[in-house]
DOLUMFI-815793 format. One record per residue (C-alpha): x, y, z; chain; residue in one letter. Coordinates in pm, 1 decimal, always signed. Example, Ala and Ser with C-alpha at 12.3 -4.5 7.8 and 13.67 -1.06 7.14 Angstrom:
2
+----------+----------+----------+---+---+
:        x :        y :        z : c : r :
+----------+----------+----------+---+---+
:  +1230.0 :   -450.0 :   +780.0 : A : A :
:  +1367.0 :   -106.0 :   +714.0 : A : S :
+----------+----------+----------+---+---+
***
This chain:
81
+----------+----------+----------+---+---+
:        x :        y :        z : c : r :
+----------+----------+----------+---+---+
:    +13.3 :     -5.3 :     -6.9 : A : M :
:   +270.5 :   +244.0 :    +58.4 : A : A :
:   +376.6 :   +225.4 :   -332.0 : A : L :
:    +22.9 :   +303.7 :   -408.0 : A : S :
:    +47.8 :   +643.5 :   -192.3 : A : A :
:   +354.5 :   +730.3 :   -379.8 : A : V :
:   +160.6 :   +662.9 :   -703.8 : A : A :
:   -117.6 :   +884.7 :   -603.2 : A : E :
:    +96.2 :  +1153.6 :   -486.7 : A : Q :
:   +286.5 :  +1129.4 :   -818.7 : A : L :
:    -55.0 :  +1142.0 :  -1022.0 : A : L :
:   -160.2 :  +1437.3 :   -803.2 : A : F :
:   +146.7 :  +1619.8 :   -856.6 : A : D :
:   +135.8 :  +1582.6 :  -1234.6 : A : A :
:   -179.5 :  +1732.2 :  -1258.1 : A : G :
:   -374.0 :  +1405.7 :  -1325.3 : A : R :
:   -622.6 :  +1480.6 :  -1048.1 : A : I :
:   -899.7 :  +1238.9 :  -1183.8 : A : D :
:   -662.0 :   +966.7 :  -1175.1 : A : E :
:   -537.3 :  +1046.8 :   -825.4 : A : A :
:   -887.1 :  +1069.6 :   -687.8 : A : L :
:   -972.5 :   +717.2 :   -824.4 : A : A :
:   -654.6 :   +559.6 :   -644.5 : A : E :
:   -731.9 :   +768.5 :   -329.3 : A : F :
:  -1081.3 :   +626.8 :   -340.5 : A : E :
:   -947.3 :   +257.4 :   -377.8 : A : Q :
:   -699.7 :   +306.5 :    -77.7 : A : V :
:   -980.1 :   +460.9 :   +118.7 : A : L :
:  -1179.9 :   +125.8 :    +37.0 : A : A :
:   -877.2 :    -93.9 :   +126.5 : A : M :
:   -797.1 :    +93.5 :   +468.1 : A : W :
:  -1185.4 :    +53.1 :   +554.7 : A : Q :
:  -1192.0 :   -300.0 :   +472.2 : A : A :
:   -888.3 :   -375.0 :   +648.9 : A : A :
:   -912.5 :   -152.3 :   +986.2 : A : Y :
:  -1277.1 :     -7.5 :  +1010.6 : A : G :
:  -1394.5 :   +314.9 :   +969.4 : A : P :
:  -1243.3 :   +503.8 :  +1273.4 : A : D :
:   -878.1 :   +399.1 :  +1179.6 : A : H :
:   -639.6 :   +709.9 :  +1174.0 : A : P :
:   -524.9 :   +601.8 :   +818.4 : A : D :
:   -886.4 :   +604.5 :   +712.8 : A : V :
:   -887.8 :   +940.6 :   +841.3 : A : G :
:   -603.9 :  +1036.3 :   +640.8 : A : V :
:   -743.1 :   +891.0 :   +330.9 : A : S :
:  -1065.7 :  +1063.1 :   +376.7 : A : H :
:   -846.1 :  +1390.1 :   +406.6 : A : G :
:   -655.3 :  +1306.2 :    +91.5 : A : N :
:  -1007.2 :  +1282.0 :   -107.2 : A : I :
:  -1126.8 :  +1603.8 :    +22.1 : A : A :
:   -808.5 :  +1782.3 :    -44.5 : A : S :
:   -821.9 :  +1635.3 :   -424.3 : A : T :
:  -1181.5 :  +1728.4 :   -470.5 : A : L :
:  -1101.0 :  +2087.5 :   -346.3 : A : L :
:   -801.2 :  +2096.8 :   -568.3 : A : T :
:  -1004.1 :  +1992.6 :   -868.4 : A : R :
:  -1276.1 :  +2255.6 :   -788.0 : A : A :
:  -1527.0 :  +2130.1 :  -1035.2 : A : R :
:  -1908.8 :  +2206.8 :   -971.6 : A : P :
:  -2013.0 :  +1977.6 :   -683.8 : A : G :
:  -1681.4 :  +1904.8 :   -549.3 : A : D :
:  -1710.8 :  +2139.2 :   -243.4 : A : L :
:  -2005.8 :  +1945.8 :   -151.5 : A : E :
:  -1849.3 :  +1606.8 :   -229.1 : A : A :
:  -1552.8 :  +1717.5 :     -1.4 : A : A :
:  -1722.4 :  +1808.9 :   +292.6 : A : E :
:  -1831.6 :  +1450.0 :   +446.3 : A : P :
:  -1478.0 :  +1334.0 :   +370.0 : A : H :
:  -1333.2 :  +1639.6 :   +579.2 : A : L :
:  -1583.6 :  +1570.7 :   +847.1 : A : L :
:  -1478.2 :  +1194.8 :   +859.9 : A : R :
:  -1121.0 :  +1293.5 :   +858.4 : A : S :
:  -1165.3 :  +1531.9 :  +1149.7 : A : I :
:  -1368.0 :  +1255.8 :  +1342.0 : A : A :
:  -1115.0 :   +988.6 :  +1304.1 : A : A :
:   -835.4 :  +1186.8 :  +1402.6 : A : Q :
:  -1027.6 :  +1337.4 :  +1718.4 : A : E :
:  -1134.6 :   +950.0 :  +1804.3 : A : A :
:   -764.8 :   +853.6 :  +1780.5 : A : N :
:   -573.9 :  +1160.7 :  +1912.4 : A : F :
:   -828.1 :  +1368.2 :  +2089.7 : A : G :
+----------+----------+----------+---+---+
***
């Protein structure tokens, strides 16, 4: 999974936002299946998706990013206070 994170970041940095978003979503699904919804890595994945949506800035992306931001914050608070 570490290689996937590198690939996602490279796609994002190269401006291939849609591809990076798809990869971030796949990683989120893997983390959730492996660790459950409240694991810190799941929260990071939600944050990555939110950040990517906000960077892409298409119509509807702000609304789509909000639940990911809230989930990211909730996971971090649950684990780190």
